[in-house]
C-alpha positions in Angstrom: 141.7 85.5 95.8 144.1 87.6 97.7 147.6 86.2 97.8 151.2 86.8 96.8 152.8 84.9 93.9 156.6 84.5 93.5 157.7 83.4 90.0 159.8 80.3 90.1 161.0 80.9 86.6 160.3 83.4 83.9 158.1 86.5 83.9 155.3 87.0 86.5 151.9 85.3 86.0 149.1 87.7 84.9 146.2 85.3 85.8 146.2 85.4 89.6 142.6 86.8 89.5 141.5 83.4 88.3 142.6 81.7 91.5 139.5 80.8 93.5 140.7 77.8 95.5 142.1 79.0 98.8 142.2 75.6 100.6 143.3 72.3 99.3 141.0 69.3 99.9 142.0 67.1 102.9 141.9 64.0 100.7 141.5 63.1 97.0 140.8 59.7 95.4 143.0 60.3 92.4 142.6 61.9 89.0 138.9 62.5 88.5 139.0 61.7 84.8 141.2 58.5 85.2 138.9 57.2 87.9 135.9 57.7 85.6 137.6 56.1 82.6 139.8 53.5 84.2 143.0 55.3 83.4 146.2 55.6 85.5 148.1 58.6 86.7 151.7 59.4 87.8 151.2 62.7 89.7 148.1 64.8 90.6 147.4 68.5 89.9 144.5 70.6 91.1 142.9 73.4 89.0 143.1 76.6 91.2 140.0 78.0 89.5 137.5 75.2 90.1 139.2 72.5 92.1 139.2 69.8 89.4 141.9 67.1 90.1 143.7 65.9 87.0 146.9 64.0 86.2 150.2 65.4 85.2 151.8 65.6 81.7 153.9 62.5 82.6 150.7 60.5 82.9 149.3 58.8 79.7 146.2 61.0 79.5 147.5 64.4 80.7 144.1 65.3 82.2 145.2 68.4 84.0 146.3 70.0 80.7 143.2 68.7 78.9 141.1 70.4 81.6 142.9 73.7 80.9 142.3 73.3 77.1 138.6 72.5 77.7 137.9 75.3 80.2 140.7 78.0 79.8 141.3 77.8 83.5 144.9 79.0 83.7 146.6 77.8 86.9 147.2 74.4 88.4 149.0 73.4 91.6 150.8 70.2 92.4 149.1 67.9 94.9 152.2 65.8 95.6 153.2 65.7 99.2 155.7 68.4 100.1 155.2 70.3 96.8 153.7 73.8 96.7 154.5 74.9 93.2 151.9 76.1 90.7 152.0 76.5 86.9 150.3 79.0 84.7 149.5 77.4 81.3 148.8 80.8 79.6 152.0 82.6 80.8 154.0 79.4 80.8 155.5 80.2 84.2 156.0 78.3 87.4 155.2 80.1 90.6 154.5 79.7 94.3 151.3 81.2 95.5 150.9 82.2 99.1 147.5 82.0 100.8 146.5 78.5 99.8 146.1 76.4 102.9 146.3 72.7 103.6 147.8 69.6 102.1 145.9 66.8 100.5 146.3 63.1 101.2 146.6 61.4 97.9 146.6 57.7 96.9 149.8 56.2 95.5 150.3 56.4 91.8 149.1 53.2 90.0 152.1 53.7 87.7 154.9 54.1 90.2 
């Protein structure tokens, strides 16, 4: 994916070549894994390699991080309204990636 990444904190991310998602889904139903298992989430994150929607590390099951560990997909992005930050698990750096279009409608958190 062509795009420009600005580090939010720390060194630059070296995994931008793994970003394949260039447009956010118009709407998501929630954390894919929580919906399947009956779990609950706080905030939602999307994998920028495959588009998997998981829950944040403040959620009981931390499905976005679990997805990274299961797949080695390095970068997630927040799906929270008004947030456009991303996180590289491998480089442990926050960043803003230009070139990803859209904003997703998300359901309210069952835990907030």
